[in-house]
C-alpha positions in Angstrom: 94.7 17.4 87.9 98.2 17.1 89.3 99.8 18.4 86.1 97.6 21.5 86.3 98.7 22.1 89.9 102.3 21.9 89.0 101.9 24.4 86.1 100.0 26.9 88.3 102.3 26.4 91.3 103.9 29.7 92.4 107.1 27.9 93.1 108.3 28.4 89.5 107.5 32.1 89.5 110.2 34.7 90.1 109.5 37.9 92.0 110.7 41.3 90.7 112.2 43.4 92.2 114.0 40.7 94.1 114.6 41.5 97.8 118.2 41.7 99.0 118.7 40.7 102.6 115.0 41.0 103.2 114.8 44.6 102.1 113.1 45.8 99.0 115.1 47.5 96.2 113.4 50.9 96.9 114.6 51.0 100.5 118.1 50.2 99.3 118.0 53.2 96.9 116.6 55.5 99.6 119.4 54.4 102.0 122.0 55.0 99.3 120.7 58.5 98.6 120.7 59.3 102.3 124.3 58.1 102.6 125.3 60.3 99.6 123.7 63.3 101.3 125.5 62.6 104.5 128.8 62.3 102.6 128.1 65.6 100.9 127.5 67.3 104.3 130.7 65.8 105.6 132.5 67.2 102.6 131.1 70.7 103.1 132.1 70.7 106.8 135.6 69.3 106.0 136.1 72.1 103.4 135.0 74.6 106.1 137.5 73.2 108.6 140.4 72.9 106.2 139.8 76.2 104.4 138.5 78.9 106.7 137.8 81.2 103.7 135.1 78.9 102.5 131.8 80.8 102.4 130.1 80.9 105.8 126.6 82.1 104.8 123.6 79.7 104.6 122.8 80.6 101.0 126.1 79.2 99.7 125.4 75.9 101.5 121.9 75.9 100.0 123.4 76.6 96.5 125.8 73.6 96.9 123.0 71.4 98.2 120.7 72.4 95.3 123.5 71.6 92.7 124.0 68.2 94.3 120.3 67.4 94.2 120.0 68.5 90.6 123.1 66.4 89.7 121.5 63.4 91.3 118.2 63.9 89.5 120.0 64.1 86.1 
């Protein structure tokens, strides 16, 4: 009986995906994607400040954002 308890014991099982610092792997991926989007927005605004001839209309920002999202999906 004790041998069966040792074999069935969940102590020997490993959990996948393994949590890192108490967070699941999915939340880490979401936070990485949000951080990349924030860096992309900072890049766009820094280009706008450093280069005043950078396009000012919303459609160009939307185009750049769509290209970045497509690149992330590929």
